N, C-alpha and C positions, 0 to 999 in steps of 0.2 A: 481581291477579295480574301479577307483573312480566312484561314483555315479554322475549323473548330476540331476539337479533340477532346478525347476522354481523360479527364484530370485526375480522377480518383475513383476506385471501386471499392466497395465495402460490403460486408455480409452483417445482416442485422444492424447496420451503422457502428460496427466495431473496426476501430482502425487496426487493431490487432486481433485476428480471426484464429487465434490459437485456444482450443478449448472451448469452442462456442458450444450452446446447449440446444442447438436446434438440428435436427435431421435433416431439414428442408430449409436451409437458411436462404431468407430473403436478400436479393441483391440490389444495390443502389449505386448510381455513378453520378458524378458530377461532369459539367462541360468547362472547357477552357477555349477562350478565342474571343474575338471582337466582330464576328459575322452577323450582318445586319438581317432580321426576319429568318433566321434559321431555325426551323422546328423540326424535331425528331417525328418521323413518321413511323418507322419501324426500327427494329435492332437484331443483331445476331448476336447469341451468346455461344462460345465455345467452352465445353466442360472436358477437363482431362483427368482421367482416373486409371490408375495402374496401367499408364502408357497407352491408353486408348483415348481418343479425342472424339467428341461428339459435337455437331453444331445444330442449334436450334435458331429458328427464324421466327419473329413474331411481329406482326403489324400493331404497334401501340406506340403512344407518345410517353409511356409510363416510363421514368428512369428511377423512381424511389420505391423500394420494396417490391420489385418485380419477382414473381414467383420462382422458385427454384424448379429447374425445368427436367432435370435429371433425375434418376432413382434415389430414394432417400439415402442418406448416408448412414452408416453404423456408428457405434461408439469407436472413438479413436480412429476415426477415417478421415481421410484427406482427399481434396480435390483442387485442381487448379482451374481458374475462370478468367477469360477476358471477354470483352466485349466491343463492338462497333455500332455505331448508329447510322442511320440514314435518314434523309430529308428529301422530300419531294420536289424535283427539279433542282436540287442543289448537291454540293460533294457531299460525299460521306464522311465521317471521321476514319481515321486510321484506326487498326486494332490497338485496344488498350494494352497496357503490359499484363502479364499473366499475374494473377493475386491468389495466394493459397489460402486455403480454409481448411481447419482440422477441428472435429468435433471432440469433446471431452469424454466424460463418463456419463452416459445418458441414462444408465439403469443402475439401481442399487447394487446388483450382482456384479457389475463391472469394478466394484470396489477391490476384488480378490482378496477377500477376507480382512481388509483393514479395518480396525475397529478404533473408537477413541480410546485413548490411554491418558492416565494421570499419574502423578508420581505416587508410589506406595508409602506414604508417610502421614504421621499425625499432624494436625494444625487447627488453629482456632477459626472456625468458619465465620465467626462474627468480626474477625478482625480483617484488615487489609491483608491480601495474599502475596507474598513474594513470588516475583516471576520465577518459573521453572525453566531450566535447561535440559532438554532432552537431546540423546544422542544414541546413534545405532552405526556401527561399522558394517560393510559388506564387500565381498570381492568383485570385480569385474574382468572381463577378458579384454584384450587388446583391439579387438576389431568391433568397436562399437558403432551402430549406424544411427541409433537415436536414443534418447532418454528423455523422460517426460516425469515431472513432478506434479503431482495432484496434492493439494494441501488445504487444509481448513483448521480451525482452532476453536476451541470453547474459551474464547478471549482474543486476542490479537497475537501475531506472531511474527518472527523474523526468522528466516531460514537460511542455512549455510550448507555448501557442500565442499568438502575439502578445504576449510577455512575460508571460502570465498562466498560473499553475499549473494543470495539468490534473487535476482529481480531489483527492481527499484521502487517498488510500492512500498508505502508505510501506513501504519494503522491498519494493516490487512488482518482479516478479510473485510473489514469494515463494520458499519452499524447494520444490523438487521432485525426482523421479528423471528427470534431464534425458534419459536414454536412452529412457525409457518415454512420458512426458508431458512437453509443454512448455505451460505455461498462457499464455494471452493474455488481456488485460482489453480492455474494451469502453467507452468513454466517449461520451456525448452532448455534442458541441462546437459544436452549433448555432450558440449565442450568443456563441461565441469568433471565428467567421469574420466578416470584415468585406470590403465591397467594395473591390476594388483588391488592392493586394500584402499577402500574408499570409505569415507565417514560422512554422514549427515547430521547437522545438529540444528535444532530449533528451539528459540527461546519463545516462551508464551507469558504475556502478561494479562492482568484482568479486563481492560478495556471495557466495553458497554456490558459484555456477558455478565459479570458478576462484580463488578466494581460499584461504588455507591453512585447512585443514578437517582435523581429527581428526589420525590418523597418516598420513594420505594424502598430506600436504605440499601443494603447489599445483597448479594446473591439472587438478584431478580429472576434470572434465568437459569441458575444452577450454583453450585458451590464447589466445583472442581474445575482447577486449570486444565483443560485438556487438549489434546493434539490427535488429528487423524491425518494420516499421509499414505499415499501409494505412490512409490517411485518405480517406474519401469524402465528397464535398460534391454534394448533389442540390437542384437549383433547382426552383421551382415548375412549369416546363414538364416536368419529369420527368426531365431530363437529368442524369447522374451523372458526377461527374470524380473518377478515383482519383489519389492522390498517394502510390505505394509507395516503399519503401526501394530505391534503386538506385544506379548509380555517379553520378548527379547530386547526391548529397548531399555536404556537406563536413564536416570534422572537426577538433577542436582538443583541447588540453588547457586547464587554468584553474587556478583557485584552490585546488581540491582536490588536494592533492600525492599523498596516498595515503588510502585507506579499505578497511579490512578487518574482517571479522566479530570476529575474535580481538583483533587489535591496536590497532584504533580508527583515527581518521581526523586527519589533518593538513592544515589550510587556512591559506594565506597570504592575507589579505585584499587585500595589497598588490597582488596580480596582477588583482583584479576590474577595475580601470580598463583592462587590456588587452582584455577581452572585453565590456566593458559594451555592453548591448543586443543581445548574441550571439543572442538567442531572439526578437527583433524584425524587422520587415522593413526593408529598405534599411539593413542593418547595414554599417558601414564599419570594417574592421579596421585597428589601428594598426601600426606597423612593426614592435612586438614581439610581435604576435599572428599567428601564421602558420597560416593554415588549409591543410589538406591534403586531398586527394581521398580517396575511400573504396574498398575493394575488396569484391567479393562472396564470401560465405562458402558453404561446401556447406550444404543444407538441414539444419534442426534434426533432430536424431535421433529425438527423441520425438514422439509424435502431438500436433499443434497442438490445444488443447482449451480450452475456457472454463472458469472456475473452477467448483469445486464447493462452495465456502464463501465466507464473507465475508473482505474483505482484512484487512490490518493497518492499524490507524488509531491516531492519538494519540486517546487515550480519557480521560486525566485530566491535570492539572497538580497536582504537589505542592509545597507551599511549604518552604522551607528552615526547619528547626527549631532549628539550633544551628550556630554558628560556634565553632571553639576550637582551641587549641594542643595538638600531640601532646607527649611528654616530650622529644621531640628538637628541638621548635621547630617543626614542620611545620604549615601550615594545614590544618585538616579541616573538612569541613561534614557534617551529618547530616540525614537526611530523614526519620527515625523509624520506617521500616520498608524491608524489601527491595523492590525493584521492578524491572521490565524496562523500559529506555529510554535517556534521555540527559539531559544537562544543556543548558538554554537559557540564554545569556548576554546581560545588557544591559549593555555596558561600554564604557569610554573610556580611551584611554591613548595614549602616544607611538607613533609609526610604528615597527615591528619589535618592538614589546613582544611576548614569547613566553610565552603562557598554557598551562600544561600541566595536564591534568585526569586524575588516577590514579582508577580506582573499585575499589571492594571491597565485600563483603557484611558483613564483621566487622572488628573491631580485635583486635589481639593486642598486650597490655601497652601499650595506648594509642596504638598505631601501625597504620597501614592494613596488614591482613594480606593479603599478595600470595602467600603460599605456596599457597594453594587454587588459584590462577590458573595454576600450573605455568608454562608458557613464554607463556601469553597476556598481552600487555600491557595490554590494556584501558585504553589510555591517549589521549585526544585532546588535540590541539594546536591553538592557534589563534593566529597572528600578526596582529596589529593594523595597520590601515592608517594610523592617525594623523590621519584625517580629520573626526574628532568621533565622536558616539556610535554604536556599531554593535550589532547583534544576531547571534547566530550559535548554531547547532546543527548538529550532523552530519547529513549524508545517507544514508550507506550503513553504518552500523555501529550497534550496540546493545550495552548492558552489563547485566548484573544487578548491582545495588549497592544498598546503604544510604548508605554513606560515600564521600566522594571527597576526595582530597588535591588541593589547587590550589597551584601554583607559579608565581611571575612574576605574581602579581596587582597591576595598576597602582594606584598611591597616588592616581591622580585618580578611581578610582570605589570607593565604599563596599562592602565585600563583605558583602551583606545579602540580605534576600529580594526586594527589587527587582532585584537585579543577577544573581541565580542562582535558578533553579527546575529541578524535575525534570518532564521530558516521559514519561508512562507509555504504553507502546504494546503492544498485544496483538491477535490477531485479533477483529474486532468482533463478536463473538456475541452474540445477544440473550439477556437474563436471561429465563428463562420459568417460574422457580419461587422461592419465597420461603420463609423459616422464621424463625420467632420464638417464644421460650417464656419462662418465668417465671425461667429459670436463667440468670445474666448469664455464667457461665463457659461453659456451652453455646453461648449466642449468639455468644460471641467465637470459640469453636472453630469453629463454622459460618462465621462470617465470615472466619476467617483462610484456612478450606479454599477458600472461594469465590475470593478473592484469589489463592491459589496456583494453584488451575486456571484461572483466566482469564490469568495470566501465563505458565503453561506450556503454552499451545496451540502445537502443534507448529510453527506458521507463525511466531510472534512470538518464541519462545525457542529457542536451538538450539545448544547445545554436547553434549558426550557424557558417556560414563560414567555415573555415579550422577547428577551433577548435570544431565545432559543433560534430566531431567524437571523440574527446578525451577528454578535460575538460569542463569547464563550461561555462564562461561568454562571449565567443567569438563571440556569435550572436548579442550582443547588438550593435547598430548602433554607 
C-alpha cells in the first residue's frame, strides 16, 4: 500500500507566510501519495510558540481553511505549525514539516510613527511625475537577530538596503482601490543589515496611483509620489530599533526621467554617475546631484493591510525569434506570441545614443499596428552612457506585445537574441492543475488558455475596455 503524506501546509493559502494580516490564520494542507480509498477522518495540529508546543486533535475530514486552534497571534507575532492526518482503519500520515507563520502590522499604531513622505520640491502636477529616489542612513549593532521591512508607496516602489535589491517582486505593491485598501509588503532583511552604518533607498514611480489612467486623466488617487516605510531591527538582547519614514529622509530625482503605465519609461543612463551609490551608506553626492528634504503627507486613505495574493514577479524570459524590416524600412522584432512584460537590453554604443522601443500586439500591412493602442504610447526610451556595455530594463511600466519596433539601435551591438530578450511578468500564481489528452489541437487550446489567464491576472495586466482583460494598452482613451 502506498503511503500518504502531507505535501504542503499553508496559512490563508499564502505560500510565503511572512507578514500575514490575520491574527487567527486558517490552515490548509495537501496530500501526496497514491493510496486507494484513503480518506482523512481526523487530524492533529501542533503549534509551537515561544518554545512551547501544544497539540490539538480534531475529528474532521476538512483540510482546507481549518480554523486556527491556538490563542490569537499579535502583531509581528510568530508561530510554527505542523500537521498529521488520520484515516479510519488505514495508516496515518507522518507529521508534516514545521511551517512558520508571522503576522504583519495588524493595527495602525503598530507603524511606530511612520508616515507617508514626499520630496519637498515644486513640480507641475498636470505633467508626468519623474520618479523619486528616497534614502536614509542608520546605524546597527553587530548582534542582529532579525530585521523586517514593512513598505508601501503612493505609486510603485523598488527598495534597496546597502545597495542590494529587497525582494524579487515587481510593480509593487500592485494595483488597488487606494481609498479603501492600501497594501503594504513585508520583507525579511535580516541578512542585509550589517554592523555600523547602513542605508535604505527606495525609488517610487507613478504606477496606477497618479499616472494617466483610463479616461480619468492624471492624479486619480493623488498628486504626490509618496513612500511609507517601517524598518525594524531586533538585536539578540531583545531590543528593537525602528527606522520609520519621517522628515529625516532625503529625496532626489535620477536617471528615470518618466515612467508611466500607458506611455512607457524614459531612462538617461548618463545621469547614473550623479547618484552612484545613492542606496549605500556614506554616500557622497556630486555637485550636480541635489538632494532635498521631504515633507509629511496625510495618512493614506485606505486601510493599511497585508497582501491577499502573491506579488507580480518576473516569471519567464522569452527569446527573440525574428529580426526583420517592415515595408517602410523600420526594424522590427518578433517574440512569437503575445506576452505581458518588457524588453531587457544588453547593449553598447556611443554616449547619447537614443534607443526607442515601440510595442504592439499585431502588425498591419507589415508595419507595427499602433491603432489599437489609441493614445497610449507604449514606448520605452533609453539613452546610453557610452562607458561600455550596459544592461537595461524598465522599472515602473509594462506592455502587452508580441512585436517591437526598435529605432536608434547602435552599430556597435548586433541586434540579436543576446542583445534583446522579453521579460514576462504576472501575478506569481501557483499552478495546481494540469491537462493532457491525445488531441494536439485541444492540448494547444488548453495551453493558450492557460497562458492567457496567467498574463491577465488583475495585478499584472491592467488597461481598460475589452482589452482590459487580456493585453495592455486597451484602456487608454
